[in-house]
C-alpha positions in Angstrom: 73.6 141.2 184.8 70.1 142.9 185.0 71.2 145.7 182.7 72.6 143.3 180.1 69.3 141.3 180.2 67.3 144.5 179.6 69.5 145.5 176.7 69.1 142.1 175.1 65.4 142.2 175.7 65.3 145.7 174.3 67.2 144.7 171.2 65.0 141.7 170.6 61.8 143.6 170.9 63.0 146.5 168.8 63.8 144.2 165.9 60.8 142.0 166.3 57.9 144.3 167.0 57.6 148.0 167.3 54.5 147.8 169.5 56.3 145.6 172.0 59.4 147.6 171.8 57.5 150.8 172.8 56.1 149.0 175.8 59.4 147.4 177.0 62.0 150.0 176.1 60.7 152.3 178.8 61.9 149.9 181.5 64.0 152.0 183.8 67.5 150.7 184.5 67.2 151.7 188.2 64.7 150.3 190.7 62.9 152.7 193.0 65.3 152.2 195.9 68.3 153.0 193.7 66.5 156.0 192.2 65.7 157.4 195.7 69.3 156.9 196.8 70.6 158.6 193.7 68.2 161.5 194.1 69.2 162.2 197.7 72.9 161.5 197.4 74.1 164.9 196.2 72.0 166.6 199.0 71.2 169.2 196.4 67.8 169.9 194.7 65.3 172.5 193.6 61.9 172.4 195.3 58.8 173.5 193.3 56.0 174.5 195.6 57.8 176.0 198.5 55.5 178.0 200.8 56.1 181.0 202.9 53.5 179.7 205.4 55.4 177.7 208.0 52.3 175.5 208.6 52.2 174.3 205.0 54.0 171.2 203.7 55.9 173.1 201.1 57.6 175.1 203.8 58.2 172.1 206.1 60.0 170.3 203.3 62.2 173.3 202.5 63.0 173.9 206.2 63.7 170.3 207.2 65.9 169.6 204.2 67.9 172.7 204.9 68.3 171.6 208.5 69.6 168.2 207.3 72.3 169.9 205.2 70.7 169.9 201.8 71.4 172.7 199.3 67.8 173.6 198.3 66.7 176.0 195.6 63.1 177.2 196.3 60.6 177.8 193.5 57.3 179.7 193.9 56.0 182.3 191.5 54.5 184.3 194.3 57.5 184.7 196.6 60.8 186.6 196.3 62.5 185.3 199.4 62.0 182.7 202.2 64.1 182.6 205.3 66.6 184.9 203.6 66.9 182.6 200.6 66.1 183.8 197.1 63.0 182.2 195.6 62.9 181.6 191.9 59.7 182.2 189.9 59.8 179.0 187.8 61.9 176.0 187.0 63.4 177.7 184.0 64.8 180.4 186.2 66.9 178.2 188.6 70.6 177.9 188.2 71.7 175.1 185.8 73.6 173.2 188.5 70.4 171.9 190.1 69.8 168.5 188.5 67.1 167.1 190.8 63.7 168.5 191.3 61.3 167.9 194.1 57.6 168.8 193.4 55.2 169.6 196.2 52.6 171.6 194.3 48.9 171.3 193.8 48.1 168.5 191.4 46.9 171.0 188.8 50.5 172.4 188.4 52.6 169.2 188.6 52.5 168.0 185.0 53.3 171.5 183.6 56.3 171.7 186.0 57.5 168.3 184.8 57.4 169.6 181.2 59.3 172.8 182.3 61.9 170.7 184.1 62.4 168.5 180.9 62.9 171.7 178.9 65.5 172.7 181.4 67.3 169.4 181.1 66.3 168.0 184.5 66.0 164.2 184.3 65.4 163.2 187.9 62.2 164.3 189.6 60.4 163.3 192.8 56.7 164.2 193.0 55.6 164.2 196.7 52.7 161.9 197.3 49.3 163.6 196.7 50.9 166.0 194.2 50.8 163.5 191.3 48.0 163.2 188.7 46.8 160.2 186.8 48.9 161.5 183.9 52.1 162.3 185.8 53.8 159.0 185.1 53.0 159.2 181.4 54.3 162.8 181.2 57.6 161.8 182.8 58.0 158.8 180.5 57.4 161.0 177.5 60.4 163.1 178.5 62.6 160.2 179.7 62.5 161.4 183.2 63.5 159.2 186.1 60.4 159.7 188.3 59.9 158.9 192.0 56.3 159.2 193.1 53.9 158.1 195.8 56.7 158.3 198.4 57.2 160.8 201.2 60.7 162.3 201.1 60.7 162.6 204.9 60.9 158.8 205.1 64.2 158.7 203.1 66.1 162.0 203.7 68.5 161.1 206.4 68.5 161.4 209.3 64.9 160.2 209.4 63.2 161.6 212.5 59.9 161.6 214.5 56.9 159.9 213.1 58.6 159.3 209.8 61.2 157.1 211.5 58.4 155.1 213.1 56.6 154.9 209.8 59.8 153.7 208.0 60.4 151.1 210.6 56.8 149.7 210.2 57.3 149.6 206.4 60.6 147.8 206.8 59.0 145.2 209.1 56.3 144.5 206.7 58.5 144.6 203.6 56.9 147.7 202.2 60.0 149.9 201.6 61.0 150.4 197.9 63.2 147.7 196.6 
């Protein structure tokens, strides 16, 4: 029903007013919860910003997702290998069967990586909170990328453990989880 309504709305605006159509056509067909579920479902993703330092968040994401059974493809231009797994230098170098990209890089690199991902054909990207810029959402929209941002992957990649489980419970109680 919602999809039909959006298509009708899109059709109406595209015929009536180009300015309005540009603003409303960009409405995503999935809500944030659905997007997160679809991103995590295959348990397979590339991760840009993996670190060789076990105390950095880029390593923690790589390690924990692997422990949870995810097939992860690490990306870092400065590393060749991490925990006996080949590390790719850039998004353009990863195998084509990785259709999801998780970004945990410094903000200064994020938007460039999104553009590289778009060129590679990746259409579903999760930017870890604090890695996004003011322009990240606009860059993703420009390339028709389904973007998840301002969310911590540890709160959604099952099984959720430790402080993240507590945090998720609190968010659920107060109705703050994505809908």
